[in-house]
N, C-alpha and C positions, 0 to 999 in steps of 0.2 A: 534605732532604739531597740533594746533587747525585748524578746518575746518569750513569755512563760506559758507553757501548756500544762494543764492538769487534766489527766485522762483517768477516769474511773473505769475499771474493768472488773466485771463479775465473772468468776470462774464457774464452771459447772460444779454442782454440789460435790464437795469433798475433793476437788481438784485444784484448790488454791496453791498448794505447795508445788504441784507439778507444773502449773502455769507459770509461777514465779521462776522456777528452775528453767523453763523453756525460754524465758526472757533474758537469762544471763548472757547467752551468746549474742542476742540481738542488741542488748545494751552495750556490750563491748564493741560491736561493729559500728553502731551509730555514734558512739562517743568519739570515734576517730574521724568523723565527717567534719569538714571545714565549717566553722561557726558554731559547732555544738559545744556548749558550756556545761550542760548536764543532761543526762538521759539515764534515769534510774527508776527501777520499779520497787515499790514497797508493798509489803503484805500486811493487812490489818491484823492487829493483835486480838481485837474483839470479834472480828469476823474473818477468819482465814481464807474465805473464798472471795474476798474483796481486795483488789489491788489498786494501787495508785501509781501511775506513771508520771513522773515529773520531768519535764523537758525545759531547758533554757537554751535559747538560740541567740546568737549575737545580734541578729536583725531579721527582718521579714524575708530578705533575700536568701539568707542561709536556710531558713525554714522552707522556703519555696523549693530550693534545690533538694533538700531532704525529702520533701513530698514526692518529687520526681524519682529519686533513687528508691524510696520506700515502695513505690508502685511496682518496682521490678523484683522485689524480694518475695520469697515464698511466704504465704500467710502462716500465722501461728496455727497449731493443730486445732481444728474446729471443735473437736470433742472436749477440749479443755476449757472452752469459753461458753458463756451464756449471754446471749444478746450481743449488741454491737459496741457497748461501752458509751461513755459520755465524755465529750471533750469541751474544755473551757480554755479560751485564750485570754491572756492578760498582757498589757504592756507592763514591762518590768521596771518599776521605779522603787529602788531600794529605800526603805524608810529608816534605816539605821546605819 
């Protein structure tokens, strides 16, 4: 069953654009991983320092492999983020 992740990320004050830009390369890399159907970051129009990372994985196994690969990547620049972010996992059942 597909797995949808919604990750809310808060940038350091005034750093939303820089953080979104920093995610560009990461998104391109992750999108090439087996089982990745979506890995995109969105910047809020109302609060530019708030980002949403939307991920869609073919199944839990693909997400598990991604987690292992992700643990080997360099972290995003710490000065661009505020806090750890918040992740929500959903089973993906398309309603339309």
